[in-house]
ChimeraX commands (.cxc) that place a marker at each C-alpha (Angstrom):
marker #1 position 17.16,-25.47,27.24 radius 0.5
marker #1 position 13.96,-23.49,26.77 radius 0.5
marker #1 position 13.75,-20.04,28.31 radius 0.5
marker #1 position 13.27,-20.64,32.06 radius 0.5
marker #1 position 10.19,-19.67,34.07 radius 0.5
marker #1 position 11.20,-17.81,37.23 radius 0.5
marker #1 position 9.02,-16.61,40.10 radius 0.5
marker #1 position 10.24,-13.41,41.79 radius 0.5
marker #1 position 8.67,-13.15,45.26 radius 0.5
marker #1 position 9.36,-9.80,46.92 radius 0.5
marker #1 position 7.05,-7.12,48.31 radius 0.5
marker #1 position 9.02,-4.16,46.90 radius 0.5
marker #1 position 7.91,-3.32,43.32 radius 0.5
marker #1 position 11.10,-1.39,42.51 radius 0.5
marker #1 position 13.31,-4.25,43.65 radius 0.5
marker #1 position 11.24,-6.77,41.67 radius 0.5
marker #1 position 11.63,-4.54,38.61 radius 0.5
marker #1 position 15.42,-4.39,39.10 radius 0.5
marker #1 position 15.65,-8.18,39.45 radius 0.5
marker #1 position 13.47,-8.75,36.40 radius 0.5
marker #1 position 15.67,-6.39,34.38 radius 0.5
marker #1 position 18.78,-8.30,35.43 radius 0.5
marker #1 position 17.14,-11.61,34.53 radius 0.5
marker #1 position 16.02,-10.40,31.10 radius 0.5
marker #1 position 19.49,-9.08,30.33 radius 0.5
marker #1 position 21.08,-12.41,31.27 radius 0.5
marker #1 position 18.37,-14.79,30.06 radius 0.5
marker #1 position 16.64,-13.48,26.93 radius 0.5
marker #1 position 13.08,-14.79,26.71 radius 0.5
marker #1 position 12.86,-15.58,30.45 radius 0.5
marker #1 position 9.27,-16.03,31.61 radius 0.5
marker #1 position 8.76,-14.12,34.83 radius 0.5
marker #1 position 6.02,-14.42,37.45 radius 0.5
marker #1 position 5.74,-11.97,40.34 radius 0.5
marker #1 position 4.40,-12.30,43.91 radius 0.5
marker #1 position 4.33,-9.61,46.59 radius 0.5
marker #1 position 3.17,-11.59,49.64 radius 0.5
marker #1 position 3.18,-15.09,51.11 radius 0.5
marker #1 position -0.42,-15.66,49.98 radius 0.5
marker #1 position 0.37,-14.45,46.45 radius 0.5
marker #1 position 3.33,-16.82,46.43 radius 0.5
marker #1 position 1.06,-19.77,47.25 radius 0.5
marker #1 position -1.36,-18.73,44.49 radius 0.5
marker #1 position 1.48,-18.34,41.97 radius 0.5
marker #1 position 2.83,-21.80,42.79 radius 0.5
marker #1 position -0.59,-23.32,42.13 radius 0.5
marker #1 position -1.07,-21.37,38.88 radius 0.5
marker #1 position 2.38,-22.04,37.40 radius 0.5
marker #1 position 3.42,-25.71,37.45 radius 0.5
marker #1 position 6.11,-24.92,34.87 radius 0.5
marker #1 position 8.35,-22.92,37.23 radius 0.5
marker #1 position 12.09,-23.63,37.03 radius 0.5
marker #1 position 13.25,-21.40,39.89 radius 0.5
marker #1 position 11.98,-19.19,42.70 radius 0.5
marker #1 position 13.77,-16.05,43.90 radius 0.5
marker #1 position 12.44,-15.51,47.41 radius 0.5
marker #1 position 12.57,-12.58,49.80 radius 0.5
marker #1 position 12.24,-13.70,53.42 radius 0.5
marker #1 position 10.48,-10.59,54.72 radius 0.5
marker #1 position 7.23,-10.54,52.73 radius 0.5
marker #1 position 3.82,-9.83,54.31 radius 0.5
marker #1 position 2.39,-13.06,55.71 radius 0.5
marker #1 position 5.77,-14.78,56.05 radius 0.5
marker #1 position 7.42,-15.75,59.32 radius 0.5
marker #1 position 11.15,-15.75,58.76 radius 0.5
marker #1 position 12.02,-18.92,56.89 radius 0.5
marker #1 position 8.41,-20.15,56.70 radius 0.5
marker #1 position 7.97,-19.38,52.98 radius 0.5
marker #1 position 11.17,-21.27,52.20 radius 0.5
marker #1 position 10.02,-24.32,54.19 radius 0.5
marker #1 position 6.59,-24.16,52.52 radius 0.5
marker #1 position 8.14,-23.94,49.05 radius 0.5
marker #1 position 10.43,-26.90,49.65 radius 0.5
marker #1 position 7.47,-28.96,50.85 radius 0.5
marker #1 position 5.04,-27.89,48.14 radius 0.5
marker #1 position 7.40,-28.00,45.16 radius 0.5
marker #1 position 10.58,-29.87,46.16 radius 0.5
marker #1 position 11.66,-30.15,42.52 radius 0.5
marker #1 position 11.89,-26.34,42.11 radius 0.5
marker #1 position 15.11,-24.79,43.47 radius 0.5
marker #1 position 14.79,-21.71,45.67 radius 0.5
marker #1 position 17.31,-18.88,45.85 radius 0.5
marker #1 position 16.79,-16.55,48.81 radius 0.5
marker #1 position 17.40,-12.90,48.00 radius 0.5
marker #1 position 17.44,-10.81,51.16 radius 0.5
marker #1 position 18.75,-7.66,52.82 radius 0.5
marker #1 position 19.45,-9.77,55.92 radius 0.5
marker #1 position 22.83,-11.24,54.99 radius 0.5
marker #1 position 23.78,-12.12,58.57 radius 0.5
marker #1 position 26.10,-15.18,58.32 radius 0.5
marker #1 position 23.75,-17.19,60.52 radius 0.5
marker #1 position 20.79,-16.36,58.28 radius 0.5
marker #1 position 22.69,-17.45,55.17 radius 0.5
marker #1 position 23.65,-20.74,56.82 radius 0.5
marker #1 position 20.06,-21.32,57.98 radius 0.5
marker #1 position 18.62,-20.81,54.49 radius 0.5
marker #1 position 21.02,-23.49,53.27 radius 0.5
marker #1 position 20.03,-25.87,56.06 radius 0.5
marker #1 position 16.33,-25.37,55.32 radius 0.5
marker #1 position 16.74,-26.26,51.67 radius 0.5
marker #1 position 17.66,-23.17,49.67 radius 0.5
marker #1 position 19.90,-23.70,46.64 radius 0.5
marker #1 position 21.42,-20.23,46.96 radius 0.5
marker #1 position 21.51,-16.90,48.75 radius 0.5
marker #1 position 21.94,-13.47,47.17 radius 0.5
marker #1 position 22.35,-10.37,49.38 radius 0.5
marker #1 position 20.09,-7.57,48.13 radius 0.5
marker #1 position 23.14,-5.31,47.92 radius 0.5
marker #1 position 24.57,-7.49,45.13 radius 0.5
marker #1 position 25.06,-6.05,41.63 radius 0.5
marker #1 position 22.95,-7.29,38.72 radius 0.5
marker #1 position 25.86,-9.41,37.48 radius 0.5
marker #1 position 25.88,-11.40,40.72 radius 0.5
marker #1 position 22.13,-12.03,40.53 radius 0.5
marker #1 position 22.51,-13.27,36.96 radius 0.5
marker #1 position 25.49,-15.50,37.85 radius 0.5
marker #1 position 23.70,-17.00,40.86 radius 0.5
marker #1 position 20.54,-17.73,38.87 radius 0.5
marker #1 position 22.58,-19.29,36.07 radius 0.5
marker #1 position 24.49,-21.52,38.47 radius 0.5
marker #1 position 21.34,-22.80,40.17 radius 0.5
marker #1 position 19.48,-23.35,36.88 radius 0.5
marker #1 position 22.46,-25.49,35.85 radius 0.5
marker #1 position 21.92,-27.66,38.92 radius 0.5
marker #1 position 24.47,-26.03,41.21 radius 0.5
marker #1 position 24.35,-23.85,44.30 radius 0.5
marker #1 position 25.31,-20.24,44.97 radius 0.5
marker #1 position 26.12,-18.99,48.46 radius 0.5
marker #1 position 28.46,-16.29,49.75 radius 0.5
marker #1 position 31.40,-17.73,51.73 radius 0.5
marker #1 position 29.74,-19.41,54.73 radius 0.5
marker #1 position 31.25,-18.28,58.02 radius 0.5
marker #1 position 28.55,-19.52,60.41 radius 0.5
marker #1 position 28.68,-23.03,61.80 radius 0.5
marker #1 position 26.07,-25.60,60.83 radius 0.5
marker #1 position 23.42,-25.84,63.57 radius 0.5
marker #1 position 22.34,-29.25,64.82 radius 0.5
marker #1 position 19.15,-27.78,66.29 radius 0.5
marker #1 position 18.28,-26.35,62.87 radius 0.5
marker #1 position 19.02,-29.72,61.29 radius 0.5
marker #1 position 16.59,-31.40,63.72 radius 0.5
marker #1 position 13.93,-28.72,63.15 radius 0.5
marker #1 position 14.28,-28.99,59.36 radius 0.5
marker #1 position 13.94,-32.78,59.57 radius 0.5
marker #1 position 10.78,-32.48,61.68 radius 0.5
marker #1 position 9.19,-29.89,59.41 radius 0.5
marker #1 position 10.01,-31.98,56.35 radius 0.5
marker #1 position 7.62,-34.64,57.69 radius 0.5
marker #1 position 4.65,-32.28,57.38 radius 0.5
marker #1 position 2.47,-32.26,54.28 radius 0.5
marker #1 position 1.98,-28.83,52.64 radius 0.5
marker #1 position -1.54,-28.67,54.11 radius 0.5
marker #1 position -0.23,-29.52,57.58 radius 0.5
marker #1 position 2.35,-26.76,57.24 radius 0.5
marker #1 position -0.44,-24.27,56.42 radius 0.5
marker #1 position -2.31,-25.43,59.52 radius 0.5
marker #1 position 0.89,-25.02,61.56 radius 0.5
marker #1 position 1.18,-21.41,60.37 radius 0.5
marker #1 position -2.37,-20.85,61.60 radius 0.5
marker #1 position -1.42,-22.31,64.98 radius 0.5
marker #1 position 1.57,-19.99,65.11 radius 0.5
marker #1 position -0.76,-17.03,64.50 radius 0.5
marker #1 position -2.81,-18.09,67.51 radius 0.5
marker #1 position -5.88,-19.08,65.50 radius 0.5
marker #1 position -8.50,-21.51,66.78 radius 0.5
marker #1 position -9.28,-24.65,64.79 radius 0.5
marker #1 position -12.49,-23.12,63.41 radius 0.5
marker #1 position -10.59,-20.00,62.30 radius 0.5
marker #1 position -7.94,-22.11,60.57 radius 0.5
marker #1 position -10.71,-24.15,58.93 radius 0.5
marker #1 position -12.29,-20.94,57.60 radius 0.5
marker #1 position -8.95,-19.57,56.34 radius 0.5
marker #1 position -8.02,-22.79,54.52 radius 0.5
marker #1 position -11.50,-23.84,53.38 radius 0.5
marker #1 position -11.42,-27.05,55.41 radius 0.5
marker #1 position -13.83,-28.82,57.76 radius 0.5
marker #1 position -13.08,-28.07,61.41 radius 0.5
marker #1 position -12.71,-31.78,62.13 radius 0.5
marker #1 position -10.11,-32.05,59.33 radius 0.5
marker #1 position -8.10,-29.29,60.99 radius 0.5
marker #1 position -8.35,-31.14,64.31 radius 0.5
marker #1 position -6.94,-34.28,62.68 radius 0.5
marker #1 position -4.11,-32.21,61.11 radius 0.5
marker #1 position -3.26,-30.59,64.47 radius 0.5
marker #1 position -2.97,-34.00,66.12 radius 0.5
marker #1 position -0.67,-35.21,63.34 radius 0.5
marker #1 position 1.42,-32.01,63.46 radius 0.5
marker #1 position 2.01,-32.25,67.21 radius 0.5
marker #1 position 3.04,-35.90,66.85 radius 0.5
marker #1 position 5.43,-35.24,63.95 radius 0.5
marker #1 position 6.99,-32.20,65.63 radius 0.5
marker #1 position 7.21,-34.03,68.97 radius 0.5
marker #1 position 5.24,-31.27,70.67 radius 0.5
marker #1 position 2.83,-31.69,73.59 radius 0.5
marker #1 position 0.83,-28.52,72.94 radius 0.5
marker #1 position -0.15,-25.94,70.33 radius 0.5
marker #1 position 2.02,-23.43,72.21 radius 0.5
marker #1 position 5.09,-25.65,71.82 radius 0.5
marker #1 position 4.41,-25.90,68.09 radius 0.5
marker #1 position 4.09,-22.12,67.84 radius 0.5
marker #1 position 7.46,-21.72,69.61 radius 0.5
marker #1 position 9.06,-24.01,66.99 radius 0.5
marker #1 position 7.72,-21.76,64.23 radius 0.5
marker #1 position 9.20,-18.73,66.00 radius 0.5
marker #1 position 12.57,-20.50,65.70 radius 0.5
marker #1 position 12.25,-20.00,61.93 radius 0.5
marker #1 position 12.69,-16.26,62.31 radius 0.5
marker #1 position 16.17,-15.23,61.17 radius 0.5
marker #1 position 18.68,-13.38,63.29 radius 0.5
marker #1 position 19.67,-9.82,62.58 radius 0.5
marker #1 position 17.45,-7.32,60.79 radius 0.5
marker #1 position 14.67,-8.40,58.45 radius 0.5
marker link #1:1,2 radius 0.2
marker link #1:2,3 radius 0.2
marker link #1:3,4 radius 0.2
marker link #1:4,5 radius 0.2
marker link #1:5,6 radius 0.2
marker link #1:6,7 radius 0.2
marker link #1:7,8 radius 0.2
marker link #1:8,9 radius 0.2
marker link #1:9,10 radius 0.2
marker link #1:10,11 radius 0.2
marker link #1:11,12 radius 0.2
marker link #1:12,13 radius 0.2
marker link #1:13,14 radius 0.2
marker link #1:14,15 radius 0.2
marker link #1:15,16 radius 0.2
marker link #1:16,17 radius 0.2
marker link #1:17,18 radius 0.2
marker link #1:18,19 radius 0.2
marker link #1:19,20 radius 0.2
marker link #1:20,21 radius 0.2
marker link #1:21,22 radius 0.2
marker link #1:22,23 radius 0.2
marker link #1:23,24 radius 0.2
marker link #1:24,25 radius 0.2
marker link #1:25,26 radius 0.2
marker link #1:26,27 radius 0.2
marker link #1:27,28 radius 0.2
marker link #1:28,29 radius 0.2
marker link #1:29,30 radius 0.2
marker link #1:30,31 radius 0.2
marker link #1:31,32 radius 0.2
marker link #1:32,33 radius 0.2
marker link #1:33,34 radius 0.2
marker link #1:34,35 radius 0.2
marker link #1:35,36 radius 0.2
marker link #1:36,37 radius 0.2
marker link #1:37,38 radius 0.2
marker link #1:38,39 radius 0.2
marker link #1:39,40 radius 0.2
marker link #1:40,41 radius 0.2
marker link #1:41,42 radius 0.2
marker link #1:42,43 radius 0.2
marker link #1:43,44 radius 0.2
marker link #1:44,45 radius 0.2
marker link #1:45,46 radius 0.2
marker link #1:46,47 radius 0.2
marker link #1:47,48 radius 0.2
marker link #1:48,49 radius 0.2
marker link #1:49,50 radius 0.2
marker link #1:50,51 radius 0.2
marker link #1:51,52 radius 0.2
marker link #1:52,53 radius 0.2
marker link #1:53,54 radius 0.2
marker link #1:54,55 radius 0.2
marker link #1:55,56 radius 0.2
marker link #1:56,57 radius 0.2
marker link #1:57,58 radius 0.2
marker link #1:58,59 radius 0.2
marker link #1:59,60 radius 0.2
marker link #1:60,61 radius 0.2
marker link #1:61,62 radius 0.2
marker link #1:62,63 radius 0.2
marker link #1:63,64 radius 0.2
marker link #1:64,65 radius 0.2
marker link #1:65,66 radius 0.2
marker link #1:66,67 radius 0.2
marker link #1:67,68 radius 0.2
marker link #1:68,69 radius 0.2
marker link #1:69,70 radius 0.2
marker link #1:70,71 radius 0.2
marker link #1:71,72 radius 0.2
marker link #1:72,73 radius 0.2
marker link #1:73,74 radius 0.2
marker link #1:74,75 radius 0.2
marker link #1:75,76 radius 0.2
marker link #1:76,77 radius 0.2
marker link #1:77,78 radius 0.2
marker link #1:78,79 radius 0.2
marker link #1:79,80 radius 0.2
marker link #1:80,81 radius 0.2
marker link #1:81,82 radius 0.2
marker link #1:82,83 radius 0.2
marker link #1:83,84 radius 0.2
marker link #1:84,85 radius 0.2
marker link #1:85,86 radius 0.2
marker link #1:86,87 radius 0.2
marker link #1:87,88 radius 0.2
marker link #1:88,89 radius 0.2
marker link #1:89,90 radius 0.2
marker link #1:90,91 radius 0.2
marker link #1:91,92 radius 0.2
marker link #1:92,93 radius 0.2
marker link #1:93,94 radius 0.2
marker link #1:94,95 radius 0.2
marker link #1:95,96 radius 0.2
marker link #1:96,97 radius 0.2
marker link #1:97,98 radius 0.2
marker link #1:98,99 radius 0.2
marker link #1:99,100 radius 0.2
marker link #1:100,101 radius 0.2
marker link #1:101,102 radius 0.2
marker link #1:102,103 radius 0.2
marker link #1:103,104 radius 0.2
marker link #1:104,105 radius 0.2
marker link #1:105,106 radius 0.2
marker link #1:106,107 radius 0.2
marker link #1:107,108 radius 0.2
marker link #1:108,109 radius 0.2
marker link #1:109,110 radius 0.2
marker link #1:110,111 radius 0.2
marker link #1:111,112 radius 0.2
marker link #1:112,113 radius 0.2
marker link #1:113,114 radius 0.2
marker link #1:114,115 radius 0.2
marker link #1:115,116 radius 0.2
marker link #1:116,117 radius 0.2
marker link #1:117,118 radius 0.2
marker link #1:118,119 radius 0.2
marker link #1:119,120 radius 0.2
marker link #1:120,121 radius 0.2
marker link #1:121,122 radius 0.2
marker link #1:122,123 radius 0.2
marker link #1:123,124 radius 0.2
marker link #1:124,125 radius 0.2
marker link #1:125,126 radius 0.2
marker link #1:126,127 radius 0.2
marker link #1:127,128 radius 0.2
marker link #1:128,129 radius 0.2
marker link #1:129,130 radius 0.2
marker link #1:130,131 radius 0.2
marker link #1:131,132 radius 0.2
marker link #1:132,133 radius 0.2
marker link #1:133,134 radius 0.2
marker link #1:134,135 radius 0.2
marker link #1:135,136 radius 0.2
marker link #1:136,137 radius 0.2
marker link #1:137,138 radius 0.2
marker link #1:138,139 radius 0.2
marker link #1:139,140 radius 0.2
marker link #1:140,141 radius 0.2
marker link #1:141,142 radius 0.2
marker link #1:142,143 radius 0.2
marker link #1:143,144 radius 0.2
marker link #1:144,145 radius 0.2
marker link #1:145,146 radius 0.2
marker link #1:146,147 radius 0.2
marker link #1:147,148 radius 0.2
marker link #1:148,149 radius 0.2
marker link #1:149,150 radius 0.2
marker link #1:150,151 radius 0.2
marker link #1:151,152 radius 0.2
marker link #1:152,153 radius 0.2
marker link #1:153,154 radius 0.2
marker link #1:154,155 radius 0.2
marker link #1:155,156 radius 0.2
marker link #1:156,157 radius 0.2
marker link #1:157,158 radius 0.2
marker link #1:158,159 radius 0.2
marker link #1:159,160 radius 0.2
marker link #1:160,161 radius 0.2
marker link #1:161,162 radius 0.2
marker link #1:162,163 radius 0.2
marker link #1:163,164 radius 0.2
marker link #1:164,165 radius 0.2
marker link #1:165,166 radius 0.2
marker link #1:166,167 radius 0.2
marker link #1:167,168 radius 0.2
marker link #1:168,169 radius 0.2
marker link #1:169,170 radius 0.2
marker link #1:170,171 radius 0.2
marker link #1:171,172 radius 0.2
marker link #1:172,173 radius 0.2
marker link #1:173,174 radius 0.2
marker link #1:174,175 radius 0.2
marker link #1:175,176 radius 0.2
marker link #1:176,177 radius 0.2
marker link #1:177,178 radius 0.2
marker link #1:178,179 radius 0.2
marker link #1:179,180 radius 0.2
marker link #1:180,181 radius 0.2
marker link #1:181,182 radius 0.2
marker link #1:182,183 radius 0.2
marker link #1:183,184 radius 0.2
marker link #1:184,185 radius 0.2
marker link #1:185,186 radius 0.2
marker link #1:186,187 radius 0.2
marker link #1:187,188 radius 0.2
marker link #1:188,189 radius 0.2
marker link #1:189,190 radius 0.2
marker link #1:190,191 radius 0.2
marker link #1:191,192 radius 0.2
marker link #1:192,193 radius 0.2
marker link #1:193,194 radius 0.2
marker link #1:194,195 radius 0.2
marker link #1:195,196 radius 0.2
marker link #1:196,197 radius 0.2
marker link #1:197,198 radius 0.2
marker link #1:198,199 radius 0.2
marker link #1:199,200 radius 0.2
marker link #1:200,201 radius 0.2
marker link #1:201,202 radius 0.2
marker link #1:202,203 radius 0.2
marker link #1:203,204 radius 0.2
marker link #1:204,205 radius 0.2
marker link #1:205,206 radius 0.2
marker link #1:206,207 radius 0.2
marker link #1:207,208 radius 0.2
marker link #1:208,209 radius 0.2
marker link #1:209,210 radius 0.2
marker link #1:210,211 radius 0.2
marker link #1:211,212 radius 0.2
view
């Protein structure tokens, strides 16, 4: 296959540099794109339709726990996502799998592990440490509800979770206020919520356990 295009999304420049070095050693000619925040990740997705893989840190500025993973899976479901995080709590690893990640790499892993995980996922497989946490039915239900949202509705939901008013969300996303109102109605129906507060509580459930 051609040299893959990989997006490395992490807010620590030194860690991004270490990952990129490992990728270039293992995959000569790899095309790398970098993002240091949730908003930069969204921009990179739009600018690079050729991406083959995303390496995603959960704790970037602008992200709420697993929100970037859910957004990625909704926006570009054909692109596999490997979470690479310092939070390797067994429950967190299991949750990333349930919310659509193709792999999980603890940040403490050596370069060889990063290269092996990326290679496995690029070949169509998965890469997770041994999973010791039980599958969660509540997470399965939440993932199924969130999967019903369009990418734009998910962005509006993030605005709700931040406590923004419709007009503020409209300004942030460049939408008409009435369009946001229509999205909010659809979001509450799809998530089976009776209020904006209930929807915000669901988003809080995306935050992983253990340290960030």
